[in-house]
PQR file with spaces between the fields and no chain letter, atoms N, CA, C, O and H, PARSE charges and radii, in Angstrom:
ATOM       1  N    UNK     1     -60.220 -179.451  -23.740 -0.4000 1.5000
ATOM       2  CA   UNK     1     -59.585 -180.421  -22.857 -0.0000 2.0000
ATOM       3  C    UNK     1     -58.805 -181.447  -23.676  0.5500 1.7000
ATOM       4  O    UNK     1     -57.663 -181.764  -23.346 -0.5500 1.4000
ATOM       5  N    UNK     2     -59.405 -181.959  -24.726 -0.4000 1.5000
ATOM       6  CA   UNK     2     -58.744 -182.964  -25.558 -0.0000 2.0000
ATOM       7  C    UNK     2     -57.536 -182.355  -26.256  0.5500 1.7000
ATOM       8  O    UNK     2     -56.510 -183.017  -26.417 -0.5500 1.4000
ATOM       9  H    UNK     2     -60.333 -181.701  -24.994  0.4000 1.0000
ATOM      10  N    UNK     3     -57.651 -181.104  -26.669 -0.4000 1.5000
ATOM      11  CA   UNK     3     -56.530 -180.431  -27.327 -0.0000 2.0000
ATOM      12  C    UNK     3     -55.340 -180.308  -26.391  0.5500 1.7000
ATOM      13  O    UNK     3     -54.199 -180.512  -26.805 -0.5500 1.4000
ATOM      14  H    UNK     3     -58.483 -180.566  -26.538  0.4000 1.0000
ATOM      15  N    UNK     4     -55.596 -179.979  -25.140 -0.4000 1.5000
ATOM      16  CA   UNK     4     -54.484 -179.837  -24.195 -0.0000 2.0000
ATOM      17  C    UNK     4     -53.827 -181.182  -23.912  0.5500 1.7000
ATOM      18  O    UNK     4     -52.607 -181.261  -23.772 -0.5500 1.4000
ATOM      19  H    UNK     4     -56.523 -179.814  -24.804  0.4000 1.0000
ATOM      20  N    UNK     5     -54.631 -182.241  -23.827 -0.4000 1.5000
ATOM      21  CA   UNK     5     -54.051 -183.570  -23.614 -0.0000 2.0000
ATOM      22  C    UNK     5     -53.197 -183.988  -24.805  0.5500 1.7000
ATOM      23  O    UNK     5     -52.129 -184.575  -24.627 -0.5500 1.4000
ATOM      24  H    UNK     5     -55.622 -182.177  -23.941  0.4000 1.0000
ATOM      25  N    UNK     6     -53.652 -183.696  -25.998 -0.4000 1.5000
ATOM      26  CA   UNK     6     -52.866 -184.026  -27.190 -0.0000 2.0000
ATOM      27  C    UNK     6     -51.568 -183.234  -27.224  0.5500 1.7000
ATOM      28  O    UNK     6     -50.515 -183.775  -27.562 -0.5500 1.4000
ATOM      29  H    UNK     6     -54.519 -183.219  -26.142  0.4000 1.0000
ATOM      30  N    UNK     7     -51.640 -181.958  -26.878 -0.4000 1.5000
ATOM      31  CA   UNK     7     -50.424 -181.138  -26.905 -0.0000 2.0000
ATOM      32  C    UNK     7     -49.430 -181.600  -25.837  0.5500 1.7000
ATOM      33  O    UNK     7     -48.221 -181.572  -26.068 -0.5500 1.4000
ATOM      34  H    UNK     7     -52.495 -181.518  -26.603  0.4000 1.0000
ATOM      35  N    UNK     8     -49.923 -182.019  -24.685 -0.4000 1.5000
ATOM      36  CA   UNK     8     -49.045 -182.516  -23.629 -0.0000 2.0000
ATOM      37  C    UNK     8     -48.394 -183.826  -24.057  0.5500 1.7000
ATOM      38  O    UNK     8     -47.200 -184.023  -23.833 -0.5500 1.4000
ATOM      39  H    UNK     8     -50.905 -182.042  -24.498  0.4000 1.0000
ATOM      40  N    UNK     9     -49.152 -184.708  -24.661 -0.4000 1.5000
ATOM      41  CA   UNK     9     -48.582 -185.994  -25.084 -0.0000 2.0000
ATOM      42  C    UNK     9     -47.557 -185.802  -26.189  0.5500 1.7000
ATOM      43  O    UNK     9     -46.576 -186.543  -26.249 -0.5500 1.4000
ATOM      44  H    UNK     9     -50.122 -184.547  -24.843  0.4000 1.0000
ATOM      45  N    UNK    10     -47.762 -184.825  -27.063 -0.4000 1.5000
ATOM      46  CA   UNK    10     -46.782 -184.538  -28.108 -0.0000 2.0000
ATOM      47  C    UNK    10     -45.496 -183.971  -27.516  0.5500 1.7000
ATOM      48  O    UNK    10     -44.409 -184.266  -28.015 -0.5500 1.4000
ATOM      49  H    UNK    10     -48.559 -184.223  -27.014  0.4000 1.0000
ATOM      50  N    UNK    11     -45.599 -183.170  -26.471 -0.4000 1.5000
ATOM      51  CA   UNK    11     -44.428 -182.572  -25.848 -0.0000 2.0000
ATOM      52  C    UNK    11     -43.581 -183.612  -25.127  0.5500 1.7000
ATOM      53  O    UNK    11     -42.358 -183.480  -25.079 -0.5500 1.4000
ATOM      54  H    UNK    11     -46.481 -182.930  -26.066  0.4000 1.0000
ATOM      55  N    UNK    12     -44.209 -184.648  -24.564 -0.4000 1.5000
ATOM      56  CA   UNK    12     -43.485 -185.661  -23.809 -0.0000 2.0000
ATOM      57  C    UNK    12     -42.745 -186.640  -24.704  0.5500 1.7000
ATOM      58  O    UNK    12     -41.772 -187.253  -24.265 -0.5500 1.4000
ATOM      59  H    UNK    12     -45.202 -184.755  -24.602  0.4000 1.0000
ATOM      60  N    UNK    13     -43.175 -186.800  -25.928 -0.4000 1.5000
ATOM      61  CA   UNK    13     -42.542 -187.748  -26.823 -0.0000 2.0000
ATOM      62  C    UNK    13     -41.180 -187.215  -27.279  0.5500 1.7000
ATOM      63  O    UNK    13     -41.031 -186.035  -27.596 -0.5500 1.4000
ATOM      64  H    UNK    13     -43.966 -186.302  -26.284  0.4000 1.0000
ATOM      65  N    UNK    14     -40.213 -188.097  -27.303 -0.4000 1.5000
ATOM      66  CA   UNK    14     -38.891 -187.754  -27.791 -0.0000 2.0000
ATOM      67  C    UNK    14     -38.665 -188.471  -29.109  0.5500 1.7000
ATOM      68  O    UNK    14     -39.157 -189.581  -29.310 -0.5500 1.4000
ATOM      69  H    UNK    14     -40.334 -189.055  -27.045  0.4000 1.0000
ATOM      70  N    UNK    15     -37.935 -187.850  -29.993 -0.4000 1.5000
ATOM      71  CA   UNK    15     -37.661 -188.467  -31.278 -0.0000 2.0000
ATOM      72  C    UNK    15     -36.743 -189.661  -31.077  0.5500 1.7000
ATOM      73  O    UNK    15     -35.762 -189.593  -30.337 -0.5500 1.4000
ATOM      74  H    UNK    15     -37.535 -186.948  -29.830  0.4000 1.0000
ATOM      75  N    UNK    16     -37.078 -190.755  -31.749 -0.4000 1.5000
ATOM      76  CA   UNK    16     -36.270 -191.955  -31.647 -0.0000 2.0000
ATOM      77  C    UNK    16     -35.174 -191.917  -32.696  0.5500 1.7000
ATOM      78  O    UNK    16     -35.432 -191.694  -33.879 -0.5500 1.4000
ATOM      79  H    UNK    16     -37.875 -190.810  -32.350  0.4000 1.0000
ATOM      80  N    UNK    17     -33.947 -192.138  -32.244 -0.4000 1.5000
ATOM      81  CA   UNK    17     -32.808 -192.211  -33.158 -0.0000 2.0000
ATOM      82  C    UNK    17     -32.235 -193.619  -33.089  0.5500 1.7000
ATOM      83  O    UNK    17     -32.168 -194.212  -32.013 -0.5500 1.4000
ATOM      84  H    UNK    17     -33.737 -192.319  -31.283  0.4000 1.0000
ATOM      85  N    UNK    18     -31.828 -194.148  -34.217 -0.4000 1.5000
ATOM      86  CA   UNK    18     -31.216 -195.471  -34.248 -0.0000 2.0000
ATOM      87  C    UNK    18     -29.809 -195.353  -33.690  0.5500 1.7000
ATOM      88  O    UNK    18     -29.005 -194.583  -34.216 -0.5500 1.4000
ATOM      89  H    UNK    18     -31.882 -193.667  -35.091  0.4000 1.0000
ATOM      90  N    UNK    19     -29.490 -196.099  -32.633 -0.4000 1.5000
ATOM      91  CA   UNK    19     -28.151 -196.008  -32.038 -0.0000 2.0000
ATOM      92  C    UNK    19     -27.091 -196.595  -32.964  0.5500 1.7000
ATOM      93  O    UNK    19     -27.304 -197.627  -33.600 -0.5500 1.4000
ATOM      94  H    UNK    19     -30.143 -196.725  -32.206  0.4000 1.0000
ATOM      95  N    UNK    20     -25.961 -195.926  -33.027 -0.4000 1.5000
ATOM      96  CA   UNK    20     -24.851 -196.364  -33.863 -0.0000 2.0000
ATOM      97  C    UNK    20     -23.720 -196.960  -33.037  0.5500 1.7000
ATOM      98  O    UNK    20     -22.795 -197.552  -33.594 -0.5500 1.4000
ATOM      99  H    UNK    20     -25.789 -195.088  -32.510  0.4000 1.0000
ATOM     100  N    UNK    21     -23.781 -196.811  -31.718 -0.4000 1.5000
ATOM     101  CA   UNK    21     -22.746 -197.370  -30.846 -0.0000 2.0000
ATOM     102  C    UNK    21     -23.382 -197.783  -29.519  0.5500 1.7000
ATOM     103  O    UNK    21     -24.553 -197.495  -29.270 -0.5500 1.4000
ATOM     104  H    UNK    21     -24.532 -196.330  -31.266  0.4000 1.0000
ATOM     105  N    UNK    22     -22.618 -198.449  -28.685 -0.4000 1.5000
ATOM     106  CA   UNK    22     -23.118 -198.887  -27.377 -0.0000 2.0000
ATOM     107  C    UNK    22     -23.438 -197.679  -26.498  0.5500 1.7000
ATOM     108  O    UNK    22     -24.433 -197.685  -25.774 -0.5500 1.4000
ATOM     109  H    UNK    22     -21.667 -198.683  -28.887  0.4000 1.0000
ATOM     110  N    UNK    23     -22.606 -196.655  -26.559 -0.4000 1.5000
ATOM     111  CA   UNK    23     -22.829 -195.466  -25.749 -0.0000 2.0000
ATOM     112  C    UNK    23     -24.146 -194.779  -26.107  0.5500 1.7000
ATOM     113  O    UNK    23     -24.791 -194.185  -25.243 -0.5500 1.4000
ATOM     114  H    UNK    23     -21.798 -196.650  -27.147  0.4000 1.0000
ATOM     115  N    UNK    24     -24.540 -194.858  -27.359 -0.4000 1.5000
ATOM     116  CA   UNK    24     -25.783 -194.227  -27.778 -0.0000 2.0000
ATOM     117  C    UNK    24     -27.015 -195.028  -27.360  0.5500 1.7000
ATOM     118  O    UNK    24     -28.116 -194.477  -27.344 -0.5500 1.4000
ATOM     119  H    UNK    24     -24.016 -195.341  -28.061  0.4000 1.0000
ATOM     120  N    UNK    25     -26.866 -196.304  -27.023 -0.4000 1.5000
ATOM     121  CA   UNK    25     -28.012 -197.097  -26.584 -0.0000 2.0000
ATOM     122  C    UNK    25     -28.406 -196.795  -25.147  0.5500 1.7000
ATOM     123  O    UNK    25     -29.541 -197.057  -24.748 -0.5500 1.4000
ATOM     124  H    UNK    25     -25.972 -196.751  -27.036  0.4000 1.0000
ATOM     125  N    UNK    26     -27.487 -196.250  -24.373 -0.4000 1.5000
ATOM     126  CA   UNK    26     -27.771 -195.890  -22.985 -0.0000 2.0000
ATOM     127  C    UNK    26     -28.214 -194.430  -22.971  0.5500 1.7000
ATOM     128  O    UNK    26     -27.403 -193.549  -23.255 -0.5500 1.4000
ATOM     129  H    UNK    26     -26.565 -196.037  -24.697  0.4000 1.0000
ATOM     130  N    UNK    27     -29.471 -194.148  -22.650 -0.4000 1.5000
ATOM     131  CA   UNK    27     -30.001 -192.789  -22.780 -0.0000 2.0000
ATOM     132  C    UNK    27     -29.684 -191.891  -21.583  0.5500 1.7000
ATOM     133  O    UNK    27     -30.604 -191.406  -20.926 -0.5500 1.4000
ATOM     134  H    UNK    27     -30.130 -194.863  -22.420  0.4000 1.0000
ATOM     135  N    UNK    28     -28.410 -191.662  -21.289 -0.4000 1.5000
ATOM     136  CA   UNK    28     -28.031 -190.838  -20.143 -0.0000 2.0000
ATOM     137  C    UNK    28     -27.519 -189.497  -20.651  0.5500 1.7000
ATOM     138  O    UNK    28     -26.600 -189.440  -21.467 -0.5500 1.4000
ATOM     139  H    UNK    28     -27.662 -192.056  -21.823  0.4000 1.0000
ATOM     140  N    UNK    29     -28.131 -188.411  -20.155 -0.4000 1.5000
ATOM     141  CA   UNK    29     -27.697 -187.075  -20.544 -0.0000 2.0000
ATOM     142  C    UNK    29     -26.718 -186.488  -19.528  0.5500 1.7000
ATOM     143  O    UNK    29     -25.674 -185.954  -19.902 -0.5500 1.4000
ATOM     144  H    UNK    29     -28.878 -188.458  -19.492  0.4000 1.0000
ATOM     145  N    UNK    30     -27.062 -186.590  -18.235 -0.4000 1.5000
ATOM     146  CA   UNK    30     -26.265 -185.990  -17.172 -0.0000 2.0000
ATOM     147  C    UNK    30     -26.210 -186.939  -15.984  0.5500 1.7000
ATOM     148  O    UNK    30     -27.174 -187.649  -15.695 -0.5500 1.4000
ATOM     149  H    UNK    30     -27.910 -187.024  -17.931  0.4000 1.0000
ATOM     150  N    UNK    31     -25.063 -186.944  -15.294 -0.4000 1.5000
ATOM     151  CA   UNK    31     -24.903 -187.753  -14.081 -0.0000 2.0000
ATOM     152  C    UNK    31     -24.450 -186.822  -12.957  0.5500 1.7000
ATOM     153  O    UNK    31     -23.473 -186.090  -13.111 -0.5500 1.4000
ATOM     154  H    UNK    31     -24.280 -186.368  -15.528  0.4000 1.0000
ATOM     155  N    UNK    32     -25.161 -186.851  -11.826 -0.4000 1.5000
ATOM     156  CA   UNK    32     -24.772 -186.061  -10.675 -0.0000 2.0000
ATOM     157  C    UNK    32     -24.085 -186.955   -9.640  0.5500 1.7000
ATOM     158  O    UNK    32     -24.227 -188.177   -9.682 -0.5500 1.4000
ATOM     159  H    UNK    32     -25.955 -187.446  -11.701  0.4000 1.0000
ATOM     160  N    UNK    33     -23.348 -186.353   -8.722 -0.4000 1.5000
ATOM     161  CA   UNK    33     -22.567 -187.106   -7.729 -0.0000 2.0000
ATOM     162  C    UNK    33     -23.424 -187.918   -6.771  0.5500 1.7000
ATOM     163  O    UNK    33     -22.958 -188.921   -6.230 -0.5500 1.4000
ATOM     164  H    UNK    33     -23.233 -185.360   -8.688  0.4000 1.0000
ATOM     165  N    UNK    34     -24.676 -187.504   -6.550 -0.4000 1.5000
ATOM     166  CA   UNK    34     -25.536 -188.230   -5.614 -0.0000 2.0000
ATOM     167  C    UNK    34     -26.211 -189.441   -6.241  0.5500 1.7000
ATOM     168  O    UNK    34     -27.044 -190.078   -5.597 -0.5500 1.4000
ATOM     169  H    UNK    34     -25.054 -186.689   -6.989  0.4000 1.0000
ATOM     170  N    UNK    35     -25.864 -189.779   -7.507 -0.4000 1.5000
ATOM     171  CA   UNK    35     -26.375 -190.982   -8.140 -0.0000 2.0000
ATOM     172  C    UNK    35     -27.633 -190.790   -8.957  0.5500 1.7000
ATOM     173  O    UNK    35     -28.264 -191.769   -9.357 -0.5500 1.4000
ATOM     174  H    UNK    35     -25.187 -189.262   -8.030  0.4000 1.0000
ATOM     175  N    UNK    36     -28.014 -189.543   -9.214 -0.4000 1.5000
ATOM     176  CA   UNK    36     -29.189 -189.272  -10.022 -0.0000 2.0000
ATOM     177  C    UNK    36     -28.753 -189.063  -11.468  0.5500 1.7000
ATOM     178  O    UNK    36     -27.835 -188.292  -11.747 -0.5500 1.4000
ATOM     179  H    UNK    36     -27.502 -188.748   -8.889  0.4000 1.0000
ATOM     180  N    UNK    37     -29.430 -189.766  -12.391 -0.4000 1.5000
ATOM     181  CA   UNK    37     -29.145 -189.657  -13.817 -0.0000 2.0000
ATOM     182  C    UNK    37     -30.300 -188.930  -14.492  0.5500 1.7000
ATOM     183  O    UNK    37     -31.463 -189.178  -14.175 -0.5500 1.4000
ATOM     184  H    UNK    37     -30.175 -190.393  -12.164  0.4000 1.0000
ATOM     185  N    UNK    38     -29.984 -188.042  -15.414 -0.4000 1.5000
ATOM     186  CA   UNK    38     -31.016 -187.430  -16.251 -0.0000 2.0000
ATOM     187  C    UNK    38     -31.064 -188.241  -17.534  0.5500 1.7000
ATOM     188  O    UNK    38     -30.080 -188.316  -18.269 -0.5500 1.4000
ATOM     189  H    UNK    38     -29.039 -187.840  -15.671  0.4000 1.0000
ATOM     190  N    UNK    39     -32.229 -188.856  -17.802 -0.4000 1.5000
ATOM     191  CA   UNK    39     -32.348 -189.771  -18.932 -0.0000 2.0000
ATOM     192  C    UNK    39     -33.304 -189.266  -20.016  0.5500 1.7000
ATOM     193  O    UNK    39     -33.593 -189.997  -20.964 -0.5500 1.4000
ATOM     194  H    UNK    39     -33.029 -188.796  -17.205  0.4000 1.0000
ATOM     195  N    UNK    40     -33.788 -188.063  -19.897 -0.4000 1.5000
ATOM     196  CA   UNK    40     -34.695 -187.494  -20.886 -0.0000 2.0000
ATOM     197  C    UNK    40     -34.896 -186.024  -20.580  0.5500 1.7000
ATOM     198  O    UNK    40     -34.159 -185.439  -19.787 -0.5500 1.4000
ATOM     199  H    UNK    40     -33.554 -187.469  -19.127  0.4000 1.0000
ATOM     200  N    UNK    41     -35.901 -185.427  -21.215 -0.4000 1.5000
ATOM     201  CA   UNK    41     -36.163 -184.005  -20.968 -0.0000 2.0000
ATOM     202  C    UNK    41     -36.504 -183.750  -19.506  0.5500 1.7000
ATOM     203  O    UNK    41     -35.865 -182.927  -18.851 -0.5500 1.4000
ATOM     204  H    UNK    41     -36.500 -185.903  -21.859  0.4000 1.0000
ATOM     205  N    UNK    42     -37.496 -184.444  -19.000 -0.4000 1.5000
ATOM     206  CA   UNK    42     -37.918 -184.289  -17.611 -0.0000 2.0000
ATOM     207  C    UNK    42     -37.956 -185.637  -16.905  0.5500 1.7000
ATOM     208  O    UNK    42     -38.799 -185.860  -16.036 -0.5500 1.4000
ATOM     209  H    UNK    42     -38.015 -185.113  -19.532  0.4000 1.0000
ATOM     210  N    UNK    43     -37.051 -186.536  -17.273 -0.4000 1.5000
ATOM     211  CA   UNK    43     -37.025 -187.876  -16.685 -0.0000 2.0000
ATOM     212  C    UNK    43     -35.705 -188.084  -15.953  0.5500 1.7000
ATOM     213  O    UNK    43     -34.633 -187.746  -16.455 -0.5500 1.4000
ATOM     214  H    UNK    43     -36.367 -186.355  -17.979  0.4000 1.0000
ATOM     215  N    UNK    44     -35.812 -188.649  -14.758 -0.4000 1.5000
ATOM     216  CA   UNK    44     -34.638 -188.875  -13.924 -0.0000 2.0000
ATOM     217  C    UNK    44     -34.642 -190.304  -13.411  0.5500 1.7000
ATOM     218  O    UNK    44     -35.691 -190.942  -13.331 -0.5500 1.4000
ATOM     219  H    UNK    44     -36.683 -188.924  -14.351  0.4000 1.0000
ATOM     220  N    UNK    45     -33.459 -190.803  -13.064 -0.4000 1.5000
ATOM     221  CA   UNK    45     -33.324 -192.161  -12.555 -0.0000 2.0000
ATOM     222  C    UNK    45     -32.317 -192.155  -11.420  0.5500 1.7000
ATOM     223  O    UNK    45     -31.327 -191.426  -11.469 -0.5500 1.4000
ATOM     224  H    UNK    45     -32.606 -190.284  -13.129  0.4000 1.0000
ATOM     225  N    UNK    46     -32.561 -192.956  -10.408 -0.4000 1.5000
ATOM     226  CA   UNK    46     -31.651 -193.071   -9.264 -0.0000 2.0000
ATOM     227  C    UNK    46     -30.896 -194.380   -9.380  0.5500 1.7000
ATOM     228  O    UNK    46     -31.480 -195.406   -9.727 -0.5500 1.4000
ATOM     229  H    UNK    46     -33.365 -193.548  -10.368  0.4000 1.0000
ATOM     230  N    UNK    47     -29.609 -194.356   -9.093 -0.4000 1.5000
ATOM     231  CA   UNK    47     -28.789 -195.565   -9.188 -0.0000 2.0000
ATOM     232  C    UNK    47     -28.234 -195.926   -7.823  0.5500 1.7000
ATOM     233  O    UNK    47     -28.114 -195.084   -6.933 -0.5500 1.4000
ATOM     234  H    UNK    47     -29.134 -193.523   -8.811  0.4000 1.0000
ATOM     235  N    UNK    48     -27.900 -197.194   -7.682 -0.4000 1.5000
ATOM     236  CA   UNK    48     -27.297 -197.690   -6.465 -0.0000 2.0000
ATOM     237  C    UNK    48     -26.042 -198.466   -6.829  0.5500 1.7000
ATOM     238  O    UNK    48     -25.981 -199.083   -7.893 -0.5500 1.4000
ATOM     239  H    UNK    48     -27.998 -197.878   -8.405  0.4000 1.0000
ATOM     240  N    UNK    49     -25.045 -198.442   -5.960 -0.4000 1.5000
ATOM     241  CA   UNK    49     -23.807 -199.147   -6.218 -0.0000 2.0000
ATOM     242  C    UNK    49     -23.661 -200.278   -5.203  0.5500 1.7000
ATOM     243  O    UNK    49     -23.848 -200.083   -4.002 -0.5500 1.4000
ATOM     244  H    UNK    49     -25.095 -197.942   -5.096  0.4000 1.0000
ATOM     245  N    UNK    50     -23.323 -201.458   -5.707 -0.4000 1.5000
ATOM     246  CA   UNK    50     -23.074 -202.613   -4.871 -0.0000 2.0000
ATOM     247  C    UNK    50     -21.625 -203.034   -5.054  0.5500 1.7000
ATOM     248  O    UNK    50     -21.100 -203.002   -6.167 -0.5500 1.4000
ATOM     249  H    UNK    50     -23.171 -201.616   -6.683  0.4000 1.0000
ATOM     250  N    UNK    51     -20.988 -203.424   -3.978 -0.4000 1.5000
ATOM     251  CA   UNK    51     -19.616 -203.890   -4.095 -0.0000 2.0000
ATOM     252  C    UNK    51     -19.611 -205.397   -4.269  0.5500 1.7000
ATOM     253  O    UNK    51     -20.460 -206.105   -3.728 -0.5500 1.4000
ATOM     254  H    UNK    51     -21.414 -203.450   -3.074  0.4000 1.0000
ATOM     255  N    UNK    52     -18.652 -205.870   -5.025 -0.4000 1.5000
ATOM     256  CA   UNK    52     -18.519 -207.293   -5.284 -0.0000 2.0000
ATOM     257  C    UNK    52     -17.717 -207.929   -4.146  0.5500 1.7000
ATOM     258  O    UNK    52     -16.697 -207.386   -3.723 -0.5500 1.4000
ATOM     259  H    UNK    52     -17.962 -205.295   -5.465  0.4000 1.0000
ATOM     260  N    UNK    53     -18.170 -209.057   -3.665 -0.4000 1.5000
ATOM     261  CA   UNK    53     -17.475 -209.784   -2.608 -0.0000 2.0000
ATOM     262  C    UNK    53     -16.928 -211.066   -3.210  0.5500 1.7000
ATOM     263  O    UNK    53     -17.690 -211.925   -3.654 -0.5500 1.4000
ATOM     264  H    UNK    53     -18.999 -209.498   -4.009  0.4000 1.0000
ATOM     265  N    UNK    54     -15.614 -211.195   -3.226 -0.4000 1.5000
ATOM     266  CA   UNK    54     -14.981 -212.388   -3.766 -0.0000 2.0000
ATOM     267  C    UNK    54     -14.813 -213.374   -2.612  0.5500 1.7000
ATOM     268  O    UNK    54     -13.849 -213.299   -1.850 -0.5500 1.4000
ATOM     269  H    UNK    54     -14.995 -210.497   -2.865  0.4000 1.0000
ATOM     270  N    UNK    55     -15.742 -214.276   -2.497 -0.4000 1.5000
ATOM     271  CA   UNK    55     -15.782 -215.223   -1.390 -0.0000 2.0000
ATOM     272  C    UNK    55     -14.650 -216.245   -1.490  0.5500 1.7000
ATOM     273  O    UNK    55     -14.173 -216.731   -0.465 -0.5500 1.4000
ATOM     274  H    UNK    55     -16.526 -214.338   -3.115  0.4000 1.0000
ATOM     275  N    UNK    56     -14.216 -216.577   -2.699 -0.4000 1.5000
ATOM     276  CA   UNK    56     -13.199 -217.617   -2.896 -0.0000 2.0000
ATOM     277  C    UNK    56     -11.833 -217.184   -2.385  0.5500 1.7000
ATOM     278  O    UNK    56     -11.073 -218.015   -1.888 -0.5500 1.4000
ATOM     279  H    UNK    56     -14.603 -216.182   -3.532  0.4000 1.0000
ATOM     280  N    UNK    57     -11.503 -215.898   -2.497 -0.4000 1.5000
ATOM     281  CA   UNK    57     -10.172 -215.441   -2.086 -0.0000 2.0000
ATOM     282  C    UNK    57     -10.149 -214.851   -0.680  0.5500 1.7000
ATOM     283  O    UNK    57      -9.092 -214.430   -0.210 -0.5500 1.4000
ATOM     284  H    UNK    57     -12.120 -215.222   -2.901  0.4000 1.0000
ATOM     285  N    UNK    58     -11.283 -214.813   -0.009 -0.4000 1.5000
ATOM     286  CA   UNK    58     -11.346 -214.253    1.345 -0.0000 2.0000
ATOM     287  C    UNK    58     -10.721 -215.224    2.345  0.5500 1.7000
ATOM     288  O    UNK    58     -10.697 -216.438    2.142 -0.5500 1.4000
ATOM     289  H    UNK    58     -12.141 -215.154   -0.391  0.4000 1.0000
ATOM     290  N    UNK    59     -10.221 -214.645    3.425 -0.4000 1.5000
ATOM     291  CA   UNK    59      -9.639 -215.482    4.482 -0.0000 2.0000
ATOM     292  C    UNK    59     -10.755 -216.215    5.223  0.5500 1.7000
ATOM     293  O    UNK    59     -11.936 -215.927    5.034 -0.5500 1.4000
ATOM     294  H    UNK    59     -10.240 -213.659    3.590  0.4000 1.0000
ATOM     295  N    UNK    60     -10.361 -217.165    6.070 -0.4000 1.5000
ATOM     296  CA   UNK    60     -11.351 -217.970    6.794 -0.0000 2.0000
ATOM     297  C    UNK    60     -12.189 -217.098    7.728  0.5500 1.7000
ATOM     298  O    UNK    60     -13.396 -217.302    7.861 -0.5500 1.4000
ATOM     299  H    UNK    60      -9.401 -217.399    6.224  0.4000 1.0000
ATOM     300  N    UNK    61     -11.549 -216.134    8.368 -0.4000 1.5000
ATOM     301  CA   UNK    61     -12.283 -215.251    9.284 -0.0000 2.0000
ATOM     302  C    UNK    61     -13.254 -214.350    8.510  0.5500 1.7000
ATOM     303  O    UNK    61     -14.374 -214.098    8.955 -0.5500 1.4000
ATOM     304  H    UNK    61     -10.569 -215.968    8.260  0.4000 1.0000
ATOM     305  N    UNK    62     -12.801 -213.868    7.337 -0.4000 1.5000
ATOM     306  CA   UNK    62     -13.679 -213.035    6.519 -0.0000 2.0000
ATOM     307  C    UNK    62     -14.877 -213.828    6.011  0.5500 1.7000
ATOM     308  O    UNK    62     -15.994 -213.313    5.965 -0.5500 1.4000
ATOM     309  H    UNK    62     -11.891 -214.072    6.975  0.4000 1.0000
ATOM     310  N    UNK    63     -14.643 -215.090    5.627 -0.4000 1.5000
ATOM     311  CA   UNK    63     -15.737 -215.936    5.162 -0.0000 2.0000
ATOM     312  C    UNK    63     -16.767 -216.141    6.268  0.5500 1.7000
ATOM     313  O    UNK    63     -17.974 -216.097    6.031 -0.5500 1.4000
ATOM     314  H    UNK    63     -13.736 -215.509    5.664  0.4000 1.0000
ATOM     315  N    UNK    64     -16.267 -216.365    7.471 -0.4000 1.5000
ATOM     316  CA   UNK    64     -17.171 -216.567    8.600 -0.0000 2.0000
ATOM     317  C    UNK    64     -17.982 -215.303    8.874  0.5500 1.7000
ATOM     318  O    UNK    64     -19.187 -215.376    9.118 -0.5500 1.4000
ATOM     319  H    UNK    64     -15.286 -216.401    7.663  0.4000 1.0000
ATOM     320  N    UNK    65     -17.317 -214.135    8.833 -0.4000 1.5000
ATOM     321  CA   UNK    65     -18.017 -212.867    9.073 -0.0000 2.0000
ATOM     322  C    UNK    65     -19.053 -212.602    7.978  0.5500 1.7000
ATOM     323  O    UNK    65     -20.166 -212.164    8.272 -0.5500 1.4000
ATOM     324  H    UNK    65     -16.339 -214.076    8.635  0.4000 1.0000
ATOM     325  N    UNK    66     -18.696 -212.864    6.730 -0.4000 1.5000
ATOM     326  CA   UNK    66     -19.638 -212.672    5.626 -0.0000 2.0000
ATOM     327  C    UNK    66     -20.832 -213.595    5.760  0.5500 1.7000
ATOM     328  O    UNK    66     -21.970 -213.186    5.531 -0.5500 1.4000
ATOM     329  H    UNK    66     -17.792 -213.220    6.491  0.4000 1.0000
ATOM     330  N    UNK    67     -20.576 -214.837    6.131 -0.4000 1.5000
ATOM     331  CA   UNK    67     -21.667 -215.792    6.299 -0.0000 2.0000
ATOM     332  C    UNK    67     -22.607 -215.376    7.423  0.5500 1.7000
ATOM     333  O    UNK    67     -23.826 -215.459    7.280 -0.5500 1.4000
ATOM     334  H    UNK    67     -19.652 -215.169    6.317  0.4000 1.0000
ATOM     335  N    UNK    68     -22.040 -214.928    8.544 -0.4000 1.5000
ATOM     336  CA   UNK    68     -22.877 -214.507    9.665 -0.0000 2.0000
ATOM     337  C    UNK    68     -23.696 -213.268    9.324  0.5500 1.7000
ATOM     338  O    UNK    68     -24.857 -213.171    9.721 -0.5500 1.4000
ATOM     339  H    UNK    68     -21.049 -214.860    8.661  0.4000 1.0000
ATOM     340  N    UNK    69     -23.107 -212.311    8.588 -0.4000 1.5000
ATOM     341  CA   UNK    69     -23.851 -211.127    8.172 -0.0000 2.0000
ATOM     342  C    UNK    69     -24.994 -211.508    7.218  0.5500 1.7000
ATOM     343  O    UNK    69     -26.099 -210.973    7.306 -0.5500 1.4000
ATOM     344  H    UNK    69     -22.164 -212.390    8.266  0.4000 1.0000
ATOM     345  N    UNK    70     -24.703 -212.432    6.321 -0.4000 1.5000
ATOM     346  CA   UNK    70     -25.729 -212.859    5.367 -0.0000 2.0000
ATOM     347  C    UNK    70     -26.852 -213.621    6.072  0.5500 1.7000
ATOM     348  O    UNK    70     -28.025 -213.448    5.741 -0.5500 1.4000
ATOM     349  H    UNK    70     -23.805 -212.867    6.250  0.4000 1.0000
ATOM     350  N    UNK    71     -26.492 -214.461    7.042 -0.4000 1.5000
ATOM     351  CA   UNK    71     -27.524 -215.209    7.765 -0.0000 2.0000
ATOM     352  C    UNK    71     -28.387 -214.272    8.609  0.5500 1.7000
ATOM     353  O    UNK    71     -29.580 -214.522    8.778 -0.5500 1.4000
ATOM     354  H    UNK    71     -25.539 -214.601    7.311  0.4000 1.0000
ATOM     355  N    UNK    72     -27.801 -213.201    9.140 -0.4000 1.5000
ATOM     356  CA   UNK    72     -28.601 -212.210    9.872 -0.0000 2.0000
ATOM     357  C    UNK    72     -29.586 -211.512    8.954  0.5500 1.7000
ATOM     358  O    UNK    72     -30.694 -211.166    9.362 -0.5500 1.4000
ATOM     359  H    UNK    72     -26.831 -212.999    9.003  0.4000 1.0000
ATOM     360  N    UNK    73     -29.173 -211.308    7.710 -0.4000 1.5000
ATOM     361  CA   UNK    73     -30.034 -210.662    6.742 -0.0000 2.0000
ATOM     362  C    UNK    73     -31.260 -211.514    6.441  0.5500 1.7000
ATOM     363  O    UNK    73     -32.371 -211.001    6.302 -0.5500 1.4000
ATOM     364  H    UNK    73     -28.273 -211.590    7.378  0.4000 1.0000
ATOM     365  N    UNK    74     -31.043 -212.819    6.342 -0.4000 1.5000
ATOM     366  CA   UNK    74     -32.154 -213.731    6.037 -0.0000 2.0000
ATOM     367  C    UNK    74     -33.027 -213.873    7.248  0.5500 1.7000
ATOM     368  O    UNK    74     -34.022 -214.597    7.211 -0.5500 1.4000
ATOM     369  H    UNK    74     -30.141 -213.236    6.454  0.4000 1.0000
């Protein structure tokens, strides 16, 4: 039993490499269209996208609509 646990823990470990660039610090291997990232041998991550709302340049009606939507959320 202990031997199998040791062998499993050895298999899950990945070799650490010192990153030489910014791209190498982000451990992403594959990206799919549905927002799932493969970040290791058997490790996956889900991402979400948020849009930026520029409140300063919005019109008065847009500001009012944004405020009402935000107040409904709270």
